[in-house]
TORSE-106894 format. One line per field, with one value per residue (C-alpha): x, y, z; residue in one letter; residue number from 1. Coordinates in Angstrom, 3 decimals, m for minus. Layout:
TORSE-106894
xx <- c(X:...)
yy <- c(Y:...)
zz <- c(Z:...)
r <- c(a:...)
k <- c(NUM:...)
END
This chain:
TORSE-106894
xx <- c(m97.668:m96.547:m94.821:m97.788:m100.187:m97.879:m97.683:m101.469:m101.968:m99.345:m100.967:m104.430:m103.486:m101.899:m104.040:m107.487:m108.193:m111.552:m110.066:m106.763:m105.096:m101.557:m100.245:m96.800:m95.655:m92.506:m93.293:m93.346:m89.535:m86.189:m85.962:m85.813:m89.028:m91.088:m89.210:m91.244:m89.555:m91.885:m95.331:m98.173:m100.422:m103.639:m104.954:m107.721:m107.612:m109.065:m105.697:m104.431:m106.727:m104.800:m101.354:m99.557:m98.545:m95.029:m96.346:m98.596:m95.863:m93.680:m96.541:m96.548:m92.764:m92.722:m95.266:m93.195:m89.694:m88.451:m89.803:m88.198:m84.876:m85.005:m87.121:m88.903:m87.039:m89.890:m93.071:m95.718:m98.016:m101.471:m102.730:m106.004:m108.532:m112.071:m113.299:m110.442:m110.981:m112.650:m112.861:m109.710:m105.951:m103.728:m102.007:m98.388:m96.363:m94.611:m90.920:m88.486:m85.306:m83.008:m83.718:m87.549:m88.084)
yy <- c(17.483:14.662:11.501:9.443:11.741:11.260:7.528:7.466:9.735:7.622:4.321:5.697:7.052:3.892:1.155:2.575:0.987:0.452:1.004:2.571:3.425:4.787:5.269:6.805:4.338:6.094:7.238:3.532:3.251:4.578:7.349:11.103:12.985:13.890:11.244:9.705:6.504:3.540:3.099:0.742:0.360:m1.436:m1.535:m3.103:m3.340:m5.564:m4.871:m7.677:m10.242:m13.332:m12.055:m13.892:m11.978:m11.415:m10.088:m7.665:m6.483:m5.961:m4.005:m1.625:m1.382:m0.347:2.338:3.698:3.137:6.691:6.657:3.006:4.334:7.299:8.341:4.819:2.607:0.171:m0.581:m3.029:m4.116:m5.599:m5.982:m7.601:m8.154:m6.804:m10.553:m11.214:m8.062:m8.632:m4.783:m4.857:m5.724:m6.864:m3.938:m3.692:m4.980:m2.601:m2.229:m3.820:m2.775:0.271:0.945:0.917:m2.603)
zz <- c(m100.196:m97.873:m99.175:m98.041:m100.145:m103.029:m102.775:m102.781:m105.660:m107.849:m106.892:m107.363:m110.819:m112.056:m110.394:m110.095:m106.592:m105.214:m101.689:m100.843:m97.423:m97.165:m93.637:m92.607:m89.790:m89.426:m85.667:m84.872:m85.494:m84.468:m86.945:m86.602:m85.509:m88.618:m90.924:m93.609:m94.333:m93.201:m94.683:m94.742:m97.908:m98.105:m101.764:m103.564:m107.289:m109.934:m111.679:m109.274:m110.785:m111.969:m110.213:m107.427:m104.381:m105.741:m109.036:m107.064:m104.990:m108.222:m109.824:m106.981:m106.791:m110.332:m109.871:m106.850:m108.250:m107.605:m104.141:m103.433:m104.691:m102.475:m99.226:m98.798:m96.423:m95.627:m97.236:m95.857:m98.606:m98.224:m101.624:m102.656:m105.633:m105.029:m104.362:m101.837:m99.775:m96.566:m95.310:m93.323:m93.417:m90.582:m88.565:m88.454:m85.433:m83.318:m84.236:m81.697:m83.247:m82.845:m79.220:m79.465:m77.863)
r <- c(m:s:l:a:q:q:i:q:e:k:l:s:s:e:l:a:p:s:h:i:e:v:q:c:e:s:h:m:h:n:v:p:e:g:a:e:m:h:f:r:v:v:l:v:s:s:g:f:d:g:l:s:k:v:q:r:h:q:k:v:y:g:v:l:s:e:e:m:a:g:p:i:h:a:l:a:l:h:l:y:t:p:e:e:w:q:g:q:a:p:e:s:p:q:c:l:g:g:g:k:g)
k <- c(1:2:3:4:5:6:7:8:9:10:11:12:13:14:15:16:17:18:19:20:21:22:23:24:25:26:27:28:29:30:31:32:33:34:35:36:37:38:39:40:41:42:43:44:45:46:47:48:49:50:51:52:53:54:55:56:57:58:59:60:61:62:63:64:65:66:67:68:69:70:71:72:73:74:75:76:77:78:79:80:81:82:83:84:85:86:87:88:89:90:91:92:93:94:95:96:97:98:99:100:101)
END
């Protein structure tokens, strides 16, 4: 199972999202080919009701604590309640560091 699939399964299990996208964006960065280190997560859950952006991020970091301590280097989070969700989230910018720019 890929790390992206593992992330999706853990978040789905813990946060019961109505929408989830997990994308490995490592190919956009200066990392070895095939690396799984940089991820973008779009998640819509009623579990975020009443939580600030920081609290939402903390909730996701708690679910992914093992991965955050190990293989994940970067995690772009776009977290919404069902009422906030407009059907799409911003795309990640291209990496300009590490010789990619």
